[in-house]
C-alpha positions in Angstrom: 54.0 -44.2 13.1 51.5 -41.9 15.0 49.1 -42.6 17.6 45.4 -41.2 17.1 44.0 -41.2 20.6 40.2 -40.8 20.7 38.3 -39.1 23.5 35.0 -39.1 23.9 33.5 -35.7 25.8 29.6 -35.7 26.5 28.9 -32.2 27.0 25.3 -32.4 28.4 24.1 -34.9 31.0 22.7 -38.1 28.7 19.8 -38.7 28.1 19.1 -35.3 27.3 15.9 -34.5 28.8 14.1 -31.4 27.7 15.5 -28.1 29.3 14.2 -27.0 32.7 13.6 -23.2 33.0 14.0 -21.3 35.7 13.7 -18.0 37.3 14.9 -16.0 40.3 14.6 -12.7 41.8 15.2 -10.8 44.9 13.4 -7.0 46.4 14.9 -4.9 48.4 11.7 -2.3 49.5 13.3 -0.4 52.6 14.2 -2.7 55.2 12.2 -6.0 53.7 14.3 -7.8 51.5 12.4 -10.7 49.3 13.0 -13.3 47.5 11.5 -15.7 45.7 11.9 -18.5 42.5 10.2 -20.5 39.9 10.8 -23.7 37.9 8.9 -25.2 34.8 9.7 -28.7 34.1 8.0 -29.8 30.8 9.2 -33.2 30.8 7.4 -33.7 34.3 4.7 -31.3 33.5 5.7 -29.5 37.3 5.5 -25.8 37.9 7.0 -25.0 41.6 8.3 -22.4 43.0 9.2 -20.3 46.5 9.2 -17.4 48.4 10.8 -15.9 51.3 12.3 -13.2 52.9 16.0 -12.5 54.1 15.4 -11.9 58.0 17.7 -8.8 59.2 20.0 -10.8 61.6 21.0 -12.5 58.4 22.1 -8.8 56.6 23.5 -7.6 60.0 26.1 -10.3 59.8 26.9 -9.7 56.5 30.0 -6.7 56.1 29.1 -3.5 55.8 27.7 -2.1 52.1 25.7 0.7 50.5 23.4 -1.7 49.0 22.5 -5.3 49.7 20.5 -6.3 46.7 23.4 -7.8 44.9 23.5 -9.7 48.2 19.8 -10.6 48.4 19.7 -11.7 44.6 22.7 -14.4 45.2 20.7 -15.8 48.3 17.7 -16.1 46.1 19.6 -18.2 43.6 21.1 -20.1 46.1 18.0 -21.1 48.2 16.6 -22.1 44.4 19.2 -24.3 43.6 18.8 -26.0 46.8 15.5 -26.7 47.2 15.0 -27.6 43.5 17.7 -30.0 43.6 15.8 -33.1 42.8 14.7 -30.9 39.6 17.7 -30.0 38.3 20.3 -33.0 38.7 21.3 -34.2 35.5 19.3 -31.8 33.6 20.2 -28.7 31.5 18.5 -25.6 33.0 18.0 -22.1 31.2 18.1 -19.7 34.6 17.3 -16.1 34.2 18.5 -13.5 36.6 18.1 -10.0 36.4 20.9 -9.1 38.2 24.0 -8.3 36.5 26.5 -9.1 39.3 25.0 -12.4 40.2 25.1 -13.1 36.4 29.4 -11.9 36.4 30.4 -13.8 39.6 28.7 -16.8 37.8 30.7 -16.2 34.7 34.2 -15.2 36.2 33.8 -17.3 39.3 34.6 -14.8 41.4 33.4 -11.6 42.8 34.5 -8.3 44.1 31.6 -8.6 46.9 33.0 -10.7 49.5 29.8 -12.7 50.0 28.6 -12.8 46.6 32.1 -14.2 45.8 31.5 -16.8 48.6 27.9 -18.1 47.4 29.2 -18.0 43.6 31.8 -20.1 44.5 29.1 -22.6 46.5 26.8 -22.5 43.3 29.8 -23.2 41.1 30.7 -26.6 43.7 26.8 -27.6 43.6 25.8 -27.5 40.2 29.0 -29.4 39.6 27.7 -32.0 42.5 24.2 -32.1 41.1 25.4 -32.5 37.6 23.4 -30.0 36.5 24.4 -27.8 33.0 23.0 -24.1 33.5 23.2 -21.3 30.7 22.7 -17.8 32.6 20.4 -15.6 30.9 20.0 -11.8 31.7 16.6 -10.5 31.8 15.4 -7.1 32.3 13.6 -6.5 36.0 9.9 -5.8 34.3 10.0 -9.0 31.9 11.2 -11.3 35.2 8.4 -13.8 35.9 9.7 -14.7 39.3 9.7 -10.4 40.3 6.1 -11.6 41.9 6.9 -14.2 44.1 9.9 -12.0 45.8 7.5 -8.8 46.7 4.3 -10.3 46.9 5.2 -14.0 48.5 3.2 -17.5 48.5 -0.1 -15.2 47.6 1.4 -13.7 44.3 -1.5 -13.8 42.0 0.9 -14.3 38.8 2.2 -17.5 39.8 -1.0 -18.2 40.9 -2.8 -18.1 37.5 0.0 -19.5 36.0 -0.4 -22.9 38.5 2.8 -22.6 39.9 2.6 -24.3 43.4 4.5 -21.9 45.6 5.8 -22.7 49.0 7.1 -20.5 52.1 10.3 -21.4 53.0 13.2 -20.4 55.8 16.5 -18.6 55.2 19.1 -19.9 57.6 21.8 -17.5 59.1 23.9 -17.3 56.1 26.6 -15.6 57.0 28.6 -16.8 54.2 32.2 -16.2 55.2 33.7 -19.4 53.6 32.3 -21.7 51.5 32.2 -24.4 54.2 30.0 -22.1 56.3 27.8 -21.7 53.5 27.2 -25.5 53.0 26.6 -25.8 56.8 24.1 -23.1 57.1 22.7 -24.4 54.3 22.1 -27.6 56.0 19.4 -26.3 57.6 17.1 -25.3 55.1 13.6 -26.2 55.3 12.9 -29.5 53.6 16.4 -29.8 51.9 16.8 -33.7 53.0 20.3 -34.8 52.4 19.9 -34.6 48.7 21.4 -32.3 47.9 24.3 -31.4 50.2 25.3 -35.4 50.8 28.7 -35.1 49.0 29.7 -32.0 51.0 
């Protein structure tokens, strides 16, 4: 006689709320490296975002590279995750990003770039911690609706015109040589509280 075992697996957080939409961007123009992100939550009628710059001291602490744009874009995603954790926790998220290296690191779980590799591992652990299911979507740079906040900061005219509340956030000394270091460094992010990193 055969035993028929049955297991129910929920693929999405319950109860199923409307998907949160997020877009992040990083820019590198000369020595200036701006980052930013925007979030739309129709369930709570929320439009929020952040803007910042990656300090030169952070870039100097990273391993040498010809260009840092993929690292800057990755930091933009990580900071957005941490400060918006209460908004994306236990939610489905549609996340737009215009950097294929960052998206590749999320899909494959690894990267040849040491900084993106470590931050990518942090993202996976963090999303698991807050029970957030993310669909990563590539968007052309010209169509990235968070482009303005990465370049113009909190004064982004487009964000203001669409009623986003954008705040300035300080980027920590994110050397990110290991996931443990990344967690410790991210605890200093302005306004993070204990919600997001409590289990780490």
